[in-house]
C-alpha positions in Angstrom: 71.0 6.5 154.3 74.0 7.8 156.2 72.4 6.9 159.6 74.1 7.4 163.0 75.9 4.3 164.3 73.5 1.9 165.9 70.3 3.3 164.2 68.8 0.6 162.0 67.3 1.4 158.6 64.1 -0.4 159.8 63.8 1.9 162.8 64.5 5.0 160.6 61.9 3.8 158.0 59.3 3.7 160.8 60.2 7.2 161.9 60.1 8.6 158.4 56.8 7.0 157.6 55.3 8.0 161.0 54.3 4.4 161.7 55.8 1.0 162.2 57.6 -0.7 159.3 55.2 -3.2 157.9 56.5 -6.6 157.0 55.8 -10.4 156.9 57.9 -13.6 156.3 57.4 -15.8 153.2 57.6 -19.6 153.2 61.3 -19.5 152.6 61.9 -17.4 155.7 62.7 -14.1 154.0 61.5 -10.8 155.6 59.3 -9.0 153.0 58.4 -5.3 153.2 54.6 -4.9 152.9 55.0 -1.4 151.4 57.7 -1.9 148.7 56.7 -2.0 145.0 59.2 -4.8 144.4 61.1 -7.1 146.7 63.9 -9.3 145.5 65.0 -12.2 147.8 68.1 -14.2 147.5 71.5 -15.1 149.0 74.9 -13.6 148.7 77.6 -16.2 149.2 81.1 -15.2 150.7 83.8 -14.9 148.0 81.5 -16.0 145.2 82.1 -12.9 143.0 81.5 -12.0 139.4 82.9 -9.3 137.2 80.8 -6.1 137.1 81.3 -3.1 134.7 82.1 -1.1 132.9 79.1 1.1 133.6 78.3 4.8 133.9 78.4 6.2 137.5 77.2 9.2 139.3 80.7 10.9 139.2 80.3 11.2 135.4 82.7 8.5 134.3 82.6 4.8 133.2 83.6 2.7 136.1 85.9 -0.2 135.1 85.4 -3.9 135.5 86.0 -5.4 139.0 84.9 -8.5 140.9 81.8 -7.8 143.1 79.6 -10.0 145.3 77.0 -12.1 143.4 73.4 -12.4 144.6 71.6 -15.7 143.7 67.9 -14.6 143.4 65.2 -16.8 144.9 62.1 -14.8 144.0 60.9 -11.5 142.8 57.7 -10.1 144.5 55.7 -7.1 143.4 52.6 -5.2 144.5 49.5 -4.9 142.2 50.2 -2.1 139.7 53.7 -1.4 141.0 55.7 1.7 140.3 58.9 0.8 138.5 61.4 3.5 139.4 64.3 4.2 137.1 67.1 6.7 136.9 69.8 7.9 134.6 73.4 7.9 135.7 76.1 10.3 134.6 77.7 13.6 135.4 75.5 15.6 137.8 72.7 16.6 137.8 71.6 13.0 137.3 71.0 10.0 139.5 72.4 11.1 142.8 71.1 14.6 142.6 67.6 13.8 143.8 68.9 11.3 146.4 71.4 13.8 147.7 68.8 16.6 148.0 66.4 14.3 149.9 69.1 13.1 152.2 70.2 16.7 152.9 66.6 17.6 153.6 66.0 14.7 156.0 69.3 14.6 157.8 70.4 18.3 157.7 69.0 19.2 161.1 70.3 15.9 162.7 74.0 16.4 161.7 74.7 19.2 164.2 73.5 16.9 166.9 75.6 14.0 165.7 78.8 16.1 165.3 79.3 18.7 168.1 80.3 22.1 166.9 79.2 21.7 163.2 76.4 23.9 161.8 76.0 22.5 158.4 77.6 20.1 155.9 77.0 19.9 152.1 78.2 17.1 149.9 78.5 19.0 146.6 76.4 17.3 143.9 78.1 19.1 141.0 81.4 17.4 142.1 79.9 14.0 142.2 78.8 14.1 145.9 81.5 12.2 147.6 84.7 13.9 146.3 83.9 17.3 147.8 82.4 18.4 151.2 81.7 21.9 152.5 81.2 22.4 156.2 80.7 25.3 158.6 81.6 24.9 162.3 82.2 26.9 165.4 85.6 28.2 166.3 85.4 28.7 170.1 88.9 27.8 171.2 91.1 30.6 172.7 88.6 33.5 172.1 90.9 35.8 174.1 93.6 35.7 171.5 93.7 38.6 169.0 94.6 36.5 165.9 92.0 33.8 165.2 93.1 30.6 163.4 91.7 27.2 162.7 91.6 25.1 165.9 88.2 23.7 166.9 87.2 23.4 163.2 90.2 21.0 162.8 88.7 18.8 165.5 85.4 19.0 163.8 87.0 18.1 160.4 88.5 14.9 161.9 85.0 14.0 163.2 83.4 14.6 159.8 86.0 12.5 157.9 85.5 9.7 160.3 81.7 9.6 160.1 79.8 7.1 158.0 79.5 8.0 154.3 81.1 11.4 155.0 84.3 9.5 155.4 84.3 8.9 151.6 85.1 12.6 150.9 88.5 13.5 149.4 88.4 17.3 149.8 86.8 18.9 152.9 86.6 22.7 153.0 85.6 23.9 156.5 85.3 27.5 157.8 84.1 29.2 161.0 80.6 30.4 161.5 81.8 33.4 163.4 83.5 34.9 160.3 80.2 35.2 158.4 77.0 34.1 160.1 75.1 34.6 156.8 77.3 32.1 154.8 75.8 28.8 153.7 77.4 25.7 152.2 74.9 25.4 149.3 76.1 28.6 147.7 79.1 27.0 146.0 80.9 30.0 144.6 80.3 32.3 147.6 81.6 29.5 149.9 84.7 28.9 147.9 85.5 32.6 147.7 85.1 32.9 151.5 87.7 30.1 151.9 90.1 31.5 149.3 90.0 34.9 151.0 91.1 33.4 154.3 93.2 30.3 153.9 96.9 30.3 154.6 98.4 27.6 152.3 101.5 27.4 154.5 99.4 26.4 157.6 95.8 25.4 156.7 96.2 22.2 154.6 96.0 18.9 156.5 96.5 15.7 154.6 95.4 12.1 155.2 97.5 9.7 153.1 97.2 6.0 152.3 93.6 5.9 153.3 90.2 4.9 151.8 88.1 6.7 149.3 84.9 6.0 147.3 84.9 2.7 145.3 83.8 4.6 142.2 86.6 7.2 142.5 89.5 6.3 140.3 91.8 9.1 141.1 93.5 7.2 143.9 96.4 4.7 143.8 94.1 1.6 143.8 90.5 0.6 144.2 89.1 2.2 147.4 92.6 3.6 148.1 93.6 7.2 148.0 94.0 10.3 150.1 92.1 13.2 151.7 92.8 16.8 152.6 91.0 19.1 155.1 91.4 22.7 154.2 90.4 25.0 157.1 89.9 28.7 157.3 89.2 31.0 160.2 89.8 34.6 160.9 89.7 37.9 159.0 90.2 38.2 155.2 93.9 37.8 154.3 93.6 39.0 150.7 91.6 40.6 148.0 91.1 38.0 145.2 92.0 38.9 141.6 88.9 39.3 139.5 91.0 39.7 136.3 94.6 39.1 135.5 97.0 42.0 135.8 98.4 43.5 132.6 101.4 41.6 131.4 100.6 38.4 133.3 102.1 35.4 131.5 103.1 31.8 132.0 106.0 29.9 130.4 105.4 27.5 127.6 103.8 25.0 127.4 101.2 26.8 129.6 100.1 29.3 127.0 96.3 29.0 127.5 94.7 30.1 130.8 91.5 31.7 132.0 90.1 33.0 135.2 87.6 30.4 136.5 86.6 32.3 139.7 88.0 35.3 141.4 91.4 34.2 142.7 91.3 30.9 140.6 93.2 30.4 137.4 92.4 27.4 135.1 95.6 26.6 133.2 95.6 24.3 130.1 98.5 21.9 130.4 100.0 19.2 128.2 98.3 15.8 128.6 99.5 14.0 131.7 102.1 11.3 131.1 103.8 10.5 134.4 104.8 11.9 137.8 108.4 12.6 136.6 107.2 14.8 133.8 104.7 16.5 136.1 107.5 17.3 138.6 109.4 19.1 135.8 106.3 21.1 134.8 105.6 22.1 138.4 109.3 23.1 138.8 109.0 25.3 135.6 105.9 27.1 137.1 107.6 27.5 140.4 110.7 29.0 138.9 108.6 31.4 136.8 106.2 32.5 139.7 108.1 32.1 142.9 109.3 35.8 143.1 106.0 37.3 141.9 103.4 39.1 144.0 100.5 36.6 143.6 98.6 37.0 146.9 95.3 37.7 144.9 95.7 34.3 143.1 95.6 31.6 145.8 94.7 28.7 143.5 95.9 27.5 140.1 94.2 24.4 138.5 96.0 22.5 135.8 93.5 21.0 133.4 93.1 19.6 129.9 90.7 22.3 128.7 90.9 25.7 130.3 87.9 27.1 128.4 85.6 24.2 129.6 86.9 24.3 133.1 86.3 28.0 133.5 83.0 28.1 131.7 80.9 27.9 134.8 81.1 26.9 138.5 79.7 23.3 137.9 82.4 22.6 135.3 85.0 23.9 137.6 84.2 21.8 140.6 83.6 18.7 138.5 86.9 18.9 136.7 88.9 20.0 139.8 87.7 17.5 142.4 86.8 14.4 140.3 90.2 14.3 138.6 92.7 14.8 141.5 94.1 12.8 144.4 95.2 15.3 147.1 98.4 13.5 148.1 99.6 13.1 144.5 98.0 16.1 142.7 98.3 19.0 145.0 101.4 21.1 144.6 102.4 24.7 145.4 104.6 27.6 144.5 107.4 27.9 147.1 106.4 24.6 148.7 108.1 23.2 151.8 107.9 20.4 154.4 108.5 21.5 158.0 108.1 19.0 160.8 106.2 16.7 158.4 103.7 19.4 157.5 103.4 20.3 153.8 102.6 23.9 152.8 103.4 26.6 150.3 103.8 30.4 150.5 102.6 31.0 146.9 99.5 29.8 145.0 98.3 26.3 145.6 98.3 24.1 142.4 95.8 21.3 141.8 96.6 19.0 138.9 93.1 18.1 137.6 94.2 16.6 134.3 92.9 13.2 133.3 95.5 10.5 134.2 96.1 7.2 132.5 94.6 5.2 135.4 91.4 7.2 135.6 88.1 5.9 134.4 87.1 7.5 131.0 84.5 10.3 131.1 80.9 9.3 130.4 80.0 10.8 127.1 76.3 10.9 125.9 75.5 9.0 122.8 73.6 11.4 120.5 72.1 8.5 118.5 70.7 6.8 121.6 69.3 10.1 123.0 67.6 10.8 119.7 66.0 7.3 119.7 64.7 7.8 123.3 63.3 11.2 122.3 61.4 9.5 119.5 59.9 7.1 122.0 58.7 10.0 124.1 56.9 11.7 121.2 53.1 11.5 120.6 52.4 7.9 119.6 55.6 6.6 121.1 55.5 4.0 123.9 57.0 6.5 126.4 54.8 9.4 125.5 53.5 11.1 128.6 56.2 9.4 130.7 59.3 11.3 129.6 
């Protein structure tokens, strides 16, 4: 559980169960939960690692092989008639979906007390939980100024990205409660549209480079290494989002296939990624073609391997966009600039969400295995009545 600093899991378990955590010690000195269905005791020795993987993970990919700590098991205890819990990993909704929903339910009211100024936070399950965070905070700085802009919510963003498991996020979208008191972070499409209507890509993108990300996220530059971006929006609507492309809209080859994924968002099918040098040439080609166009209603372009799949529904869009991109390496823009070490753009923001050579391969269901399991669940099968 993403508990506040200093709050032990044992204390939290007691609070959650409305009674003290029940335990005893076995003859080897291990502390044993009296409520658990199973307890595994053992020892983890420093630097004694073994290779782990590849295995399917909750982001929807096959994590690669890496050395991880080894536990030498002493004993396995179980209750009488224990419940053996199991789960299925893969692209959401799978393993982490129920865990995430429970954590949101339990900790949702506590987060505003832990992070001053925040009203709600949502780790988006459809994007694999950790890659994408939505947040709503208060924007109370300089209320006497006519033009409102992100100020306090930037302070809140720093707090969020420095807090426990929230620090694993790569993309944080945060907006001001005052702009729409009815907005909630769990309505993914409505929240994104609220952000896209208000962000100023020349001002509102704030990068954290050469930092840590989730172990299972392979979009970064190394294991546990990558970048983050906080995208903040406050104030009145800046634009009306395109709901369809204007007549005559076109892109240069090789970007011949494209489709609106959301209002204001264009999924563009691009050639398979090869290297950063080739990508720079492709971005330059798009920039030359679009830099003098009136594109205010199109604040976001997503480069992808399959525009039809990416634009098919909101879950496909957030999964592709945020599990296949590293902010510092894969965010570009039309008419981009660097001013006083701040990166921005005056045209559409571009996120390169193509699969890269160093990414973990997507987890693809095996139809033969699924059929075999389905047979086991039929009447007369050993899993009948269970699945």
